[in-house]
N, C-alpha and C positions, 0 to 999 in steps of 0.2 A: 572467614569474615566476622568482625567482632559485633556485638550487640547493637552498638551505634551505627556502623555501617548497614547492618542488615534493616534496621528500621529506618534509616535514610533512603536506602533503596526501595523498599516497601512505599515508603511515602513518593519516591519518584514514579514508580508504577501506578500507584492509584491517581496520582495528580495526573498523568499522561493520559490514562482511561478514562477518568472522570469529567472530561471535556469542561475545564474550568476556563471561563470566558475572560475573566480578569481577576486579581487579586487587589483588593480595594482595603484600605484603611481610612474611612471617612466618619467623622463624628456626625451625628444626627444633625442636619442642617439643610433646610430647603432653600435657604437663600446664600448659601456658600458660593463664592465665585468659582467657576468651574476652572477658568485659566489658571489662578492662583493655586487650585487643588493639583492640577496638572503639573504645574511647575515644581510643586512641593512633593512630587512623587506618589500622592494620596489618590491619584486617578491615573488610571490607563485607558487610553482612548483608542479603539480598533478601527480599522477601515477593511472593506471588502476589497479583493482582488481577484480578478478572473483572468485566465489564460486561455488565449484563442489558438485554434487550430486553423491556421493560414490557409491549408490545403483545401479544408472542407468549408471554411467560412462560418463555423459556430465556435461555441465555448466549449473547452475540453474540462476545464475544472475550475473551482474557485475556492478560496478559504478566506480567514480574517487574519490580517495582520496589524501590528503597531502602526497607528498613525505617524507618518514620518520616513518609516522604513519604505525600501525598494522593493517591490514585487518583479519577478521574472520567471523565466524558464523557457522551456522549449518543448515543441511537439513534432515527434518523428514517424513517419511510416517507412520503416525499412523492412518491413514483412520478416520481422524478427522471428515468429512461428505462427503456427495456426491459432494458438490460444491468444497471442498478443501480436498481432501482424503491426499494430503502433504502439507507442508508449510515450509519456510525457514526463519531463522532470519539471517539478514546480519548485521556486525557489523564492526566498525573501532575505534580505540582508539589513542590518542596523545602519544608520546614516554614517557611522564612523568605520564600517566594515570590519569591527572586531567580532560581530555575531552573524552566523547565516544559517539558515534553514533549508532543508531539501524535502520533497516527497517525490518518490520515483514509483510509478503506477506498476502494475503487474509486467513479470518477466517470465517466460517458460522456456524449460531447457529439457534435456534428455541425456541420460548416462547409459548407454548400452552395456549389458551385461554378459550377454552370448547369443550366438547363433548356431544351431545344431541342425545339420541336415542328415538324416536317418536314411542309410541304405537297405535294401532288403537283408534279411537275416543270413540268406546263403552268399551275400557279397558284402561283407562286412567293410572292405576297403573302400567302397562308395559312401561309408558315413564320416562326416567332417564335421569337427567341432571348431569354432572361432569363438576365442575368449574375448571379454570387453577390452582387454589392453590392446588387442590387434584392430578392434572395431574402433576404438577411440581415436578421434581426431578432433581435438579442442577446436571450438568455432566452426567446424564443417556441420553441413546439415544431415540429419537421418532422414530414412525413407518417409517419417512421419512428418517431416517439414519442421524439426526443432533444431536449433543449434546445440552442439554438443559441449556439455559442461559437466564436470563430476558434482554429485550432490554435495551441498555444503550445508553446515548449520546456521543458524541466524549469526553467530560469533563470526564465523569465515565468510559468510556472505558480505555482511555489514563492512568488513575490512575490506574486501574485494571492491565494493562499490566506492568506499572512501579513496581507495588509490587509483582508481578510474576516474573520480573527480579531481583529484591533486596527485599526480604522478611523482610530486617531491616528497611526499610521505614515505618516511623510510622504515616506520615500523608502527604497528597498531597494536596496543595491548590492553586487554579486558581487564577493567579494575572491578566491576561487578556485573553479574548477570541475574536477572531475577525473570521467573516462571510464575506467574500466581496460580496458586493451586487451583481456585474456581474456575479460572478461565482454562486451564489443562482439562479440567473435567469436560467443559462445555466443548472444547476443541476435539477431545477424544471422541466423545459421542458423535459429533458431527462428521468426522472422519469415518466412524464405522458405519454411519448410516448412509454416507455416499459409497462407500465400499460394496455393501449389501446391494445398493441400486444398481451399481454398475455392473455387478457379477450377475444380477437378475437382468439386465439388459443384453448381455453377452452370452446368456446361457443359449441362444439359438445358434451360436458360433461354436462349432466343436473345437474343444480346447483352449479357448480364450479364457484368461483369468485377470483379475486384479487382486494384490494382495500387498499386505504390510502398508496400508494408506496412514499416514500421520500428519498432524499440522501443529507445527512449534512455532509459538509466538514469545519473543524475548525482548526484554527492555534491558540495554545493556548501557554501562557506562564505561567510556574509554579514553585512552591518552594515545595522542597522535605525534608520533617524532619527527621532526623536520630540522634541516639544518638553518632555516630562517626563523626558526621559532615554534616551541611546541604547542600543542593544541589540547583542549579538552573536548569531548563530544558524548552526546547520547544518542544511540540508534535504537528504533524499535522496529523489530523486521518479522516478518511471518513467512514461512517456509511450508509450503503444502508439497507431500510427495507421495508417490505410491510406486509399487512395481506390476508392470503388466507386460502381458506376451500371450505365447501360444504353445501348448504343450499337446502335440498331436502325436502319430505314430510316425510320421514322416518329416515332420519340421517342429524344433523347438526353440523358441527365441524368448527374450526377456531384457527389459529396459526399466530404469528410473525414471519416470515422468515427474518432472518437479518444476514448482513454480516460487517465485518470491512474490507472494500476492502484494505485498507492498514494502517498501524500505523508507523510513522517515528518520532524517537526521538532523541533530543540533550541533553545529560546531562553534566553538568560541574560543577566543585567547583566554588564558587562565584567569586573568584579573576582570574578565568580564562574564565569566561562565556563570556564577550563581546569581547576579544581579539579574540575569535575562532569561533564566532557564524557565519561569513561569509561562513566557509567552509561546514556548514550545507546544504547550497544551492547547492553546488556542488555535494555533497552527494545524495541529495534528487532526484534533477533533472535529474540526469545521471545515476540513477538506473534503470536497464533495464533487464527484466526478459528474459531468453531465450525461443524462441518460441517451440522449440521440447519439452524443459520441459513443457510447457505449454500446450501442446497437450498430453503429458503423463499424466498429472491432468485430462484433458477433458476424456479422453478414459477410465481412470480409475473411473471416475465418472460415467460414462456411464454404466460400468460394475457394479458398484455398485446398480445403479438405476434398471438394469435388474433383478439382482439377488432379489430386494425387489419385484419387479414385480412378479417374479417367486413363491416367498413365499406367496404373497397375492393369487395368482391364486391356487396354491396348498393347502393353508390352512394350510400351516405347522407352526408348533410353534418353529421357529428358531429364536435365537436372533441376535443383531446387530453384534457380534463378527464373526458369519458365512459369514456375508456380508464383514467385513473387511478382512478376511483370503482369500477369494477369489478374491477380489480386489486386494489384496498385490501380490497374485500368478499373476495375470494379470500383474502388474507394473512391475514384475521382469523378464517377457518376452521381454520386450521393447530392442531391439538391433539395432534402427535406427542408421545411420551413424550420428556421430558429425557434428553440425553446428554451427558456430560461432554466438552469440547473437547480435553482431554487422553488421551482413549481411543485406543489405538492404531489404531483403524480409522476414527477421524473427524478426525485432524489433517488441518489445511489450512494450510500455510505459505505468508503473503503472498509471500515471496521464494522463488520456485520451487526446486526440488532442484537445479539446475544451479549454484547457488552452493556446493554442498558438493564439486564435484570441483575447484573453484579455490582452495578456502581449506584452510589447514591446521587443523584442528579437530577435536574428538571429541564423539562423542554419548554422553549419559547419560540411562538411564530415571529419567523423572521420578517424583514421588511417588504419582501416580494413572495411571501408564502410559505417559504421552507423552515426548517427547524434549526435553531441554534442550541447547542448544548451548554447550560450555564451550572456551575457548581450551586447545590442546594443552599449555600450559605448566603447567596445573594437573593435578596427579596424583591429587586425592581430591574429592569432591562429597558433601556431607552435607545430612539435611534434618532439621529438628525443629519441630514445631508449626505446619508450613506454610511456613517460612522457609528459605532455601538458603544453603549456605556452601560456598565452593569453597577449598581449601587447596594451596599448594606447599610439600611438605615436612613438613607436619603431619598428624597422626593424631588427630583428636576422640574423645573417650570413646564408644566403640560402644554403651554402655549408656544414653547419653544421646542421641546424635545417629545417626540411622540412615543408614548408608553407601548411597550409590545405585550401582546397577550401570552399568558402562561398557560401552557398546555398541558393535559393529562401526564403526569409524569409515571416513570416506571422506577419503583425504589425495591431494594432488596428486602427479605423478610425480615420483620422484626423492627424496621425502621419507620 
């Protein structure tokens, strides 16, 4: 990659991770006509969009999109795995349909590596080793309740998801891939700590182990080849993986348990790509999963796990569909009172808090108590009728626009 390309990609990474609310070029003026400024492209106006889980009757996720764009998506409970019995696909599209953005919540998978049954030393013919290639059946479920899929890099998984969204895509080419050094250090420490904690937890189970835990976060720029017109894309994907299993005198097994913690996509026609890419930062950094919905996932996963334990204890020959049906019945019993995903005690951000210490940005209190992430260059943030306005050197009429409160920010050393 040449110097210019590297700098551009670095800028993309910082922009996407810095929670930019808006990119405005406004001359200092308290009396400027907002409609005129919007028409001139000097002001971007954003609105909140919430995606509901119709099965549970609660909000699953919300974000901020440009005013006039269409928000949409779907919440599904396919009992995909113990870790992600449900998932959502949040999306937004420009009025002319030349730009689309997607956010797909966590998906969990498993790649079996081997199973070995060890017979007595005096009867070696009872020892049987089954390699992963013989165990692997893509899409089938493992005994742990996970669909089988071979471990992928962020590049591979992004292409996999894009093709699932649009089967007409013939090829996905990676133009650039950026992994921020500071983020990599933070993620490596997070993975190491978790691996140690899991091994401590499993210490009471003879032979159980967890190793090779990694977390890979990448910002990718892609080109998508189709017969009906090529597209350009940005993907931000986090892959979390580790090998777990048992190593005992009678039984040895290992599998790669991995998850796509999230996949965020920006897809545009070539002539619309540069003009709209800044809104992807808004969409990504202000995506918030409802904590009540997250609890529903957690409780359902626990129910699925308990069913698997029950099956193993009884030695019953039940398949994963029994597990899914019982967990689905549990999820339908949820009748907790709705609570806003933007209440201070229920925020759950997909990009964990470690990103705050790496990036230069400010926090603002949202209209209903949550946190909005705004680039530090903007000195004021306002709300009116559910829409958000960020300004640089501009004061909007306080009688018409509600000024939002600036919260204590987290800035990197030396800023």
